[in-house]
C-alpha positions in Angstrom: 29.6 -4.8 -41.6 27.9 -1.9 -39.9 27.9 -1.7 -36.1 24.7 -2.0 -34.0 25.3 1.5 -32.9 25.3 2.8 -36.4 22.1 1.0 -37.2 20.4 2.4 -34.1 21.4 5.9 -35.1 19.6 5.4 -38.3 16.5 4.3 -36.5 16.5 7.4 -34.3 17.2 9.7 -37.2 14.0 8.5 -38.9 12.0 9.0 -35.7 12.2 12.8 -35.5 10.5 14.9 -32.9 6.9 15.1 -34.1 3.7 15.4 -32.0 0.9 12.9 -32.4 -2.4 14.1 -30.8 -4.7 11.1 -30.9 -7.9 10.1 -29.1 -7.3 6.6 -27.6 -9.4 4.1 -29.5 -10.2 0.4 -29.3 -7.1 -0.7 -31.3 -5.3 -2.2 -28.3 -7.0 -4.9 -26.2 -6.0 -6.3 -22.8 -3.3 -8.9 -23.2 -1.5 -7.2 -26.1 -0.9 -3.5 -25.7 1.4 -3.5 -28.7 -1.3 -4.6 -31.2 -0.8 -2.7 -34.5 2.6 -1.3 -33.6 5.6 -1.3 -35.9 8.0 -4.1 -34.6 11.0 -2.4 -36.2 10.9 0.6 -33.9 13.5 -0.8 -31.4 14.3 1.4 -28.5 16.7 1.3 -24.2 18.1 -0.9 -18.1 14.4 -1.8 -17.7 14.9 -2.9 -14.2 17.8 -3.4 -11.9 16.9 -7.1 -11.4 17.9 -8.1 -15.0 21.2 -6.1 -15.2 23.3 -8.9 -13.8 21.8 -11.3 -16.3 22.4 -8.9 -19.1 26.1 -8.3 -18.2 26.6 -12.0 -17.8 25.2 -12.7 -21.3 27.2 -9.8 -22.8 30.6 -11.2 -21.9 30.8 -13.2 -25.0 29.0 -10.7 -27.2 31.3 -7.9 -26.3 34.2 -9.9 -27.7 32.8 -9.3 -31.2 31.8 -5.6 -30.8 34.1 -2.7 -31.5 35.7 -1.0 -28.5 33.4 2.0 -28.7 30.4 -0.2 -28.7 31.5 -1.9 -25.5 31.4 1.4 -23.6 28.6 3.3 -25.2 25.2 3.9 -23.6 22.4 3.0 -23.9 22.8 -0.8 -23.7 19.1 -1.8 -24.1 16.3 -0.5 -26.2 12.7 -0.9 -25.1 9.4 0.1 -26.7 6.9 0.7 -23.9 3.1 0.4 -24.3 0.7 1.6 -21.6 -2.9 1.2 -20.6 -4.4 3.8 -18.2 -7.3 2.3 -16.2 -9.9 4.6 -14.6 -12.3 3.4 -11.8 -16.0 3.9 -11.5 -15.5 7.3 -10.0 -13.4 8.5 -13.0 -10.1 8.3 -11.1 -7.0 6.8 -12.6 -6.3 3.7 -10.4 -3.8 1.6 -12.3 -1.5 1.4 -15.3 -0.7 -1.7 -17.4 2.9 -1.6 -18.7 4.4 -3.6 -21.6 8.0 -3.6 -22.4 9.1 -4.9 -25.9 12.8 -5.6 -25.7 15.1 -5.2 -28.7 16.0 -8.3 -30.6 19.7 -8.4 -29.5 18.9 -8.2 -25.8 16.1 -10.7 -26.2 18.5 -13.2 -27.8 20.9 -12.7 -25.0 18.3 -13.5 -22.3 16.9 -16.4 -24.2 20.4 -17.9 -24.5 21.2 -17.1 -20.9 18.0 -19.0 -19.7 18.8 -21.9 -22.0 15.5 -21.5 -24.0 14.7 -22.2 -27.6 17.8 -24.5 -28.2 16.5 -25.3 -31.7 16.3 -21.6 -32.6 12.9 -21.8 -34.2 11.6 -18.8 -32.2 8.8 -20.9 -30.6 8.9 -21.7 -26.9 7.5 -25.0 -25.6 5.0 -24.7 -22.7 7.9 -25.6 -20.3 10.1 -22.9 -21.8 7.3 -20.4 -21.7 6.9 -21.2 -18.0 10.6 -20.8 -17.3 10.5 -17.3 -19.0 7.9 -15.9 -16.6 9.2 -13.3 -14.2 12.6 -12.9 -15.9 12.5 -9.2 -15.3 10.3 -9.1 -12.1 13.0 -9.2 -9.4 13.1 -5.5 -8.7 15.4 -4.1 -6.1 13.8 -2.3 -3.2 12.9 1.2 -4.1 13.2 0.7 -7.9 10.7 3.0 -9.6 10.0 0.8 -12.6 10.9 3.7 -14.9 7.3 4.8 -15.1 6.6 8.4 -14.0 3.2 10.1 -13.6 3.0 13.8 -12.7 0.4 16.4 -12.2 1.4 20.1 -12.3 5.0 19.2 -11.3 4.0 16.8 -8.5 5.1 13.2 -8.8 2.3 10.7 -8.3 3.2 7.7 -6.1 3.0 4.2 -7.5 3.1 0.8 -5.9 5.6 -1.8 -6.9 4.9 -3.9 -10.1 2.6 -6.9 -9.8 1.2 -9.7 -12.0 4.3 -10.0 -14.3 3.9 -12.1 -17.5 6.2 -12.6 -20.4 6.1 -14.0 -23.9 8.5 -14.4 -26.9 7.3 -13.5 -30.3 9.0 -12.5 -33.6 12.4 -12.7 -31.9 11.6 -10.2 -29.2 10.8 -10.6 -25.5 7.6 -8.8 -24.3 6.9 -8.5 -20.6 3.8 -7.1 -19.0 3.0 -5.9 -15.4 0.7 -3.7 -13.5 1.3 -0.6 -11.4 -1.3 0.6 -8.9 -1.5 4.2 -7.8 -1.1 4.5 -4.1 -4.1 6.9 -4.2 -6.5 7.0 -7.2 -6.0 10.2 -9.1 -8.8 12.5 -10.1 -9.3 12.1 -13.8 -10.1 15.8 -14.3 -6.5 16.7 -13.5 -4.0 17.2 -16.4 -1.7 14.1 -16.3 1.9 13.8 -17.6 3.1 10.3 -18.3 6.7 9.4 -19.0 8.8 6.2 -19.3 12.6 6.7 -19.2 15.8 5.6 -17.5 17.6 8.6 -15.8 20.8 6.6 -15.7 20.5 6.1 -19.5 21.4 2.4 -19.3 18.1 1.7 -21.1 16.6 3.8 -23.8 12.8 3.7 -23.6 10.4 4.9 -26.4 6.7 5.1 -26.5 5.7 4.4 -30.1 1.9 4.9 -29.7 -0.5 6.7 -27.4 -1.8 4.7 -24.4 -4.9 2.6 -24.4 -7.5 4.2 -22.0 -10.1 2.2 -20.2 -13.0 3.6 -18.1 -12.9 7.2 -19.1 -13.2 9.5 -22.1 -9.8 11.0 -22.5 -7.4 12.4 -25.1 -3.8 11.4 -25.0 -1.2 13.6 -26.8 2.0 11.6 -27.4 5.0 13.9 -27.8 8.1 12.3 -29.1 11.4 13.1 -27.3 14.9 13.6 -28.7 17.2 10.6 -28.2 20.2 12.7 -29.3 19.5 15.2 -26.5 19.6 12.2 -24.0 22.9 11.0 -25.5 24.5 14.4 -25.3 23.3 14.9 -21.7 24.8 11.5 -20.8 28.1 12.3 -22.4 28.3 15.7 -20.6 27.4 14.0 -17.2 30.1 11.4 -17.7 32.7 14.0 -18.7 31.9 16.0 -15.6 32.0 13.0 -13.3 35.3 11.7 -14.7 37.0 15.1 -15.0 38.3 17.1 -17.9 40.4 15.2 -20.3 39.8 11.7 -18.8 40.2 8.9 -21.3 37.5 6.3 -21.9 38.1 3.1 -19.9 36.3 0.0 -18.7 35.7 1.8 -15.4 33.3 4.1 -17.1 30.8 1.2 -17.3 30.6 1.3 -13.4 29.9 5.0 -13.4 26.2 5.9 -12.7 25.0 9.4 -13.7 21.5 10.9 -13.6 20.3 12.8 -16.7 16.7 13.0 -15.5 14.1 13.0 -18.2 16.2 14.7 -20.9 15.1 13.6 -24.3 12.2 11.4 -23.1 8.9 10.8 -24.8 5.9 12.2 -22.9 2.2 11.7 -22.9 -0.2 14.5 -21.9 -3.7 13.2 -20.9 -6.9 15.2 -20.5 -10.2 13.6 -19.6 -13.8 14.8 -19.4 -16.2 16.6 -21.7 -13.8 19.4 -22.5 -11.0 17.0 -23.5 
């Protein structure tokens, strides 16, 4: 039986580092930013509020994984979908974010919450209500792993709001909104990224964002997950010291690899876009 890590390597190998320059169209509607996506493209700690739940759920799962799998990062894989919303003045004012969690993590959370005991993949109304907010308890200062930038300057965002969640096709999908502290002039070239600098979660952006309220072009540039893995390995080796052996203590180590290997979206708006 092949390990989960081996299967994930195959998925990444097929992904490549291509560039998709697309004009955002009407394919995604509010309420389901993942419409039309390929559900098989699983990708990586979404928020610090769910890590304790994940670790608790993993205690049993780790008993059946090989030793290397127990220590390897990333632990979670998330496909992120975005909607950029511009106001009447043509300024970017808010971003809708959807996270589609990988099937393994989704199962762990469903089990941890005691949902879907019959295993039919369909939640009752009460179970659906219990699912809401499962990943909404962000620690103070948590950045939500969403990064907007203009010419090297980070754009400030408010905390997430209006969290919702659903369970479909064996995967958890959560949705929330992020308001910009100050609306951003839509004429400025915008860089959008979703990544975890601690490499606990591997995020991917399978499709360009939906865009509402402005005429924009969004170029999605796929990152390199192997570069992220290499950067994490080097950071851990440097932190532990030369020749250190892998141990359970490594899981408590937090390193920062920044945006190495992350997907990115470059957005241009206006008549010249």
